[in-house]
N, C-alpha and C positions, 0 to 999 in steps of 0.2 A: 503494500500501501504507500502510495506516496505521502511524504509528509508534508503538511502544513503549519509553518510557524509564523505567528503575527509577533511583531514588535508594535507595542502600543509606546508612543514617546509624547508627553504632556508637553503643549507648547507653552513656550514663557510661563513657566510652571510657578515659579514664587510669586511674579507679580500679577499673573492669573489668580493666583490665591486670594491675593490682596483686594484684586478688583471685586471678588464675592463679596466683600466687607465694607470696602471703600467703592459704591458704585460712581462716586463724584469723578472717578479718573477715567471713566468711561470716554473713549474718543479722544484723549488727551496723552501727552508723552509720558511716560512716568516709568520707574525703575524701581527696585529692590537694590539699597547699598548702603554702605557703611553708617557714615557718621552726616546726617543730615544739615544738623546746625553749623558744623565747623566746615562742611562742605570737602569733608576728608575722604578716604578708602577708596572702594572700587565698585564698580559695576557688576552687581549679583547677577540680575536679571533686567533684561528692559525690555518693555511692551512694543508692539510692531510699529506703534507711533512715534517711539522713541528712535527706531532702527533707522526709521527713512530719515532723521538725521546724520547717520553714522555712527550712532551711540552702541557699543558693542559690550559684550561680556568681559570682565577684567578690565576695562577702561578707568582710568583714574578720573573720579568725580569734577575735577576741575577741568580737564579735558570735555568730559560731558557737558557740564556747563557751558563754557565755551561755545560748543556747536548748538546747544539748546539751551539759552538762558531760562525757559519757562518750563524747563524740566522737572516734575513732581518726584521727590523722593521719598521714600516708605522703608524705615529702616526694619533689617530682617527680622523675622519671629519662627525659628524653625520650630519649635515645637507645634505651631499652626502648621507648617505644612507637612510636619511629619503625619500630623492628623487628616490633611487632605487627602496625602499618599495612602493613607491607610483605605478610606474612604472608595478612591480610586479600585485599588487591589479589591476590594469585598465585592463591587461591581465587578470585576475581571473573573472573579473566583466563581461567577454563575456560568461561565461560559467552558472553564476547565479548571480542573484541579492541578494541572499539570503549569505553573505558572513560576518563573524565574524572574526575580525582580533584580536588574542590572544596578539600579540606584533611585535614587526618592523618585525619580519622575519618569520611568520608563520600565518595562517588564516585556519579557518574550512569552508567547503561549503557545502550548502545544496543541492545534486544533485538530490535528488528523481525526479524519472519521467523526468528526462532529456535523456533518453536513445534513443528516436526516433529523438534527435537533434545532441547526441555526440558520440551515441555506448554505448557498457557496461561499466560500472565502468572502467575496465582496459583500455579500449581503449582510453575514454575520459582523465583518468590520464595520458596517453603515451601523449597524445595530446598536453596537457596543461603543462608537462614536457619538451618536444621537443619547444614548442614556447617560453618559459622561457628561455631554454639553447639559441636556434638560434637566439632571439630577442633581449635577454638584456646579453647575453654571462654569464648566473647564472646558478647553478647549485641548486636543491631541491629533496627532497624525499617526498613521497605521502602516506598517510596510507587511507586506505580504510574500512569504517565499517558502522553497523546501528546505531551507536551513536557517540558523541564527544570523549569521554574518550576510545574507543576501536580504535577509529581514529588515537587519538594521538598515542597511543601504538605502533600501525601498522608504524607508521610513522619513529619511532625509530628504527625499527628490522632489518633496510636496508639501510645504509651510504655509500658513498654519492650515488646519481641518484638512489633510490631504489622505487621500488613500492611494496606495500604489501597489502594482503587484510586479515582481521581480524573479521571474522564472529562470532558471537555468539558461533556458533558450533565449529567454533577452538579452542576456549580459553583453552579447556583443554590440549592439543597438544602445541600448541604454547606460548600460555601465562602463564599458571600455573607453569610451571618450573622454570620459571626467579626468582631471588632473588626478595625480598620484596623492597629491595631498589632500584629497578629499577622500580617501580611502580610510574606512574604519580600520583602526590598528596602524595607522601612519603619523606619527606625531609630527613635530617640525623638525628635530634633528635626521629621523630616519630620511624624512621628505628630501632634506639636502645631501644626503649619502646616494640616494637613489637617482635623484637628478645629475648628479656627479657621476654616476654610471651611465648615463644618458636614457635614462627612464621618467620620462616625463607624465606618462599617462599611464592610466589603467591597463589598458591594453599592451602596454610596451613592457610590463611588468609582467603579466599573462603569458608573455610570448619568450620572456626571457629564460635562458636556459638555466636548467638547477645547479649545474656546477659553478657556474660563473657568480652566479648571487651566493652561492654558500661561502666562497672563499673570502666574500666581501662582510656578508653579515649573519654568516654562519645560520642555526637552526631558524632564527627569525625569518631572515631572509627567502628560506625555503616555504615556510609556512606561508609568507604574504603572498607568492606565488601561486601557491595553492587556492588562497583563497580568492586572489583575484581572477582564478580561473573558475571561480564558481562554487569548489570544494570545501566544504565544511562538514562533518560527520559529527559533532560536538553534540551531546542532547539536551535538551531544556530539564536543568536540574529544578524540580519543584521546592520553591521554600519552604522549611517547615517550622517555622513560626506559627504558633496555634493563633487561631482566632479570636480576638477577645470579645468582638461583637459584631452585630451583622445590623444593619441599617438603612432605612431608605428615607428620602426626602424629595422634595418639589418646590420649585421656584414657582409660584402661580402666574397665569397668565394675566390676572386682573386681581388688586386685591379685593379680599371677601370680609363680610360682617356678619354672615349669616351661620350659625353653627350648624347645622343642617348640612350645608354646604362642606363644611371642615370637616364632618364626622363621613362622608361621602368620599372625600378626597383621603382620610383616615384610612376607609376602608380596603382603599385600592393600594396604599401604601403598606398595610398589614397584611394582605393579601399577597402582594408580591415577597414582602419578608419573610413570613410564614414557610411558604414552598421553598425559599432557599434556604434556610435552616434546616427543613427537612431533608432536602436533597443533600446537606452536607451532615445530617444524623446529629444537629445540634439541637438542646434542649438549655432553655436560658431560664432562669428566674427574675430577672429586672428587665422591667420596659420603662423606655423612656421617651417621652416627646420632644421636638422642639419647635418654637413657635417662633418666629421673626414678623415683627411687625412693621407697618410699613415706612415708620420711620427709623429701621434699622435696629431696635433695641429686640435683643432677642433673650427669651428666655427657656430652659432646661427644667424637666419635672419627670420624677421617676418614682416607681412603686416597686415593689417585692411580689411576685406572684407565685404559686407552685411550677416546679421547672417544666416546660413545654415548647413546643412548636407549634402547636394548632394555633390557628389563625382567628378562632372564636375568642380562645384567651388572649392573643397577643392583642386584637383590635378592642375588646371589652375592657383591658385594662387602658388601653389609650385611650379612648371614649370617657372613662372616671376622671382622668388626668385631664384630659381638656374642658369638661364641665366642669371640674372645681376651679382651672385657671383662665376660664372663657371671660374676658371682658369687653367683647363687641367692638374693639378696635381694630383697625384695618388689617389683615394680616396677609404676609406677601409670599410665606413660607411656611410648610408646614411638613416637619420629620418625626418618624418613629423607629427605635431601635431596639434590639434584644440583646441581652447581655446577660452575665453571671452563668457560663455553662458548666454543666455539671463534668467533672471527672468520672467515667463510668466506672471506673475501683471505688469511687467513693459513694456512688448512687445508694440513697436506703432503701431497703427492703420493704416493700408493700406491709408484710407483716408486723414492721416496728411502727406504722402509724396507724393512728386510730381514724378511717376514713369510710366513707358510706360504699356501699359493695356497689350501689346502683350511679355512684358519681364513677367509679372505676369502667363500668359496662358501657358508661357512655363515652368515655374518654376515648375507650377503644375504637367503639364506633365510630368517633370523630378521627383518630387517628386512621381507620380503613379508610374511610369517606376521602380524607385528603390525600393517602397514598394513592386511592384511585384516580384523582384530578391531578395529581400530578405526572401520573404515567400518560393520560391522554394528553395533557398540556404538551409533554415531551415529543410525543408521537405526531399532535394535530398544532401545536401552536398554543402560546399561552391566551391566545383571544379567544378560544374555542369555550372557553368557561369563565365567566366574570361575576364575582359576587354580585348580589341582587341589589344590595343598598346603593351601588353606584348610579343604577338605572330611576331617576326619580321620575315619580308619579307626575302625567302631565295634569 
């Protein structure tokens, strides 16, 4: 079976994260950088408006202000970026368990054999991009190929919001004409050495004799030639970090003030969340909701429940929190998450609990029903069965 590998690369990640809580920078040149007060330090990430002025990553702030005096600078908040990165990875985990995070803002996904679940690669990639954009208000580019190297190269070819396929059959046309300095794995010093050998394009490198490059660059040079020829057999090594929470959120098309509208939206989010937890075999005992108002004030509230992945239980807890904290102020974002996952070895036996036997039977029926719904959705798509509350009566 032909491998299908995605590389999901977040666009201008740090400053894009900041835009989710600083909407006033929309359409204006802005960057995340060291010390905005003293105008010292370097640019960590610039948005695309700033890049039009020639502002780049690692540029000294004084130089950046010379190019764009009106540049907006936001100091870095790495904990916030790590949190947003985890939210991205949670979405990606809905598509495959085989994810290798390459950095805070990019990851490889092994999507081999997933066509029956998510469609052809372009369709699946489009779905991932749309979810990240709609649920997190972040942009990404996605490269698609049969190995990690080509997927990474493809992800760089169209930014922002680009989806690019680069299969081995395409490399002579799409990749070989590129300067060797743009090849993943080739740094400035290596590029200079290659140029000194008369190697200026990736094609030059691909056609170089192995013996010649081995004399100059050793094993590193041999590996670069293999990559230039599109050869990369390295596996996608799944990151083993335990998922601490699963969450869903949505920025609303327009502000809402009716709690019934909020409940309907919460039902959709809880449905998606519950199915994701069920697919991962996770049962959590903490439900949290997030409410962001039109003035961008945000509150989070949580409660403890019996360990579950049932949509009914998650939604019920979310509604109780919503009703208790609803003020009627215009709301622009709603979110719900499940955490406090149990370690199977630490799960308490039912015989140790004073529980109602009817309640156990009811939970088993709900589990069976939601297991069946999950199987149907995997086969026919998520829209084949939707929760009834989301369809409002006329």
